[in-house]
N, C-alpha and C positions, 0 to 999 in steps of 0.2 A: 126459333122459328122465323118464318121463311115472311118480313115487305119484302111488296111489291108498291111501282112504281105504278099509278093509274096506267097509265100509256105501258109501260110494260105489264100490264094481262091484258088489257085488249091485244094485246097484239100474237099473245103466246093462244091467246084461242080461238083468233079469227084466223076465219079459212087463208086465201090468197099466197100470191108469189112472193109477197114481202119477203115473208120470212127466213132469210140467210143460216145454211150454221158452217161451224171451221171443227165439227165429232168425227169425222174423215182427216181432216190438215194436224189434230191436236190426237187421234191414238195412232196413225201411223210415228209419227213424230217419236213416240214415246215407245213404240215397238208394239201394241197391243195391236193382235188381231181378230178382227167383226167379231165369229164367234166367242170368245175369251173375252171380251167388251160384253156382248150379248150375253154367257152368261152373269155377269160382273153386274150386268144395272137389271137380271131378272124379266128379260125379252125374248122375244127369237133376232139371229141374226136379219132376220127378212126386215125385222122392226129395224133393225140400225138400219140396216141396207138405206130400205126408204128413209128412215131418218136424212141417212145422208147422200142423197139424189135428190131431197126437196120432195117427197112426195108427199109429205104424212110432215104432220106437227106433235109436234108432243102433249104430251097433258106437263101443268107445273109442278110435278111431285116430277113427273121422268127427267125434266129438263133440271129442276135443281139438283137429281140423285148424278145425272153425265157433268151438272158443271162442280157441283162437292170431289168426283169423285175426279177431275183433276186438278183442283186448287183451283180452282174460276166460276169468279162472280154468273149469271146466267146472261147477263151484260158482256159479258167475253164468248161465251160460245154461241150463242144465238145471238144472230143478226137482224135486225129490223132494218129493208128499207122501202122511205117513202115512196112513191111512184109522182 
């Protein structure tokens, strides 16, 4: 079961520029192409591109799936920067 702090829940579901991520960095370090990663996550390559470029905030389920795939916590992949 995924347990979230209220702060994590808020930043994953609010729109805005405060959510950054390390998906591209981690994916590249592991030698995984964007197309392959998208297939493994069950989303389109465009979704992964949008995530990596900060144009799309993932659902909590997708954020969890991504973090679990990398063997990291959600907080290690997704970074909230308060303004």
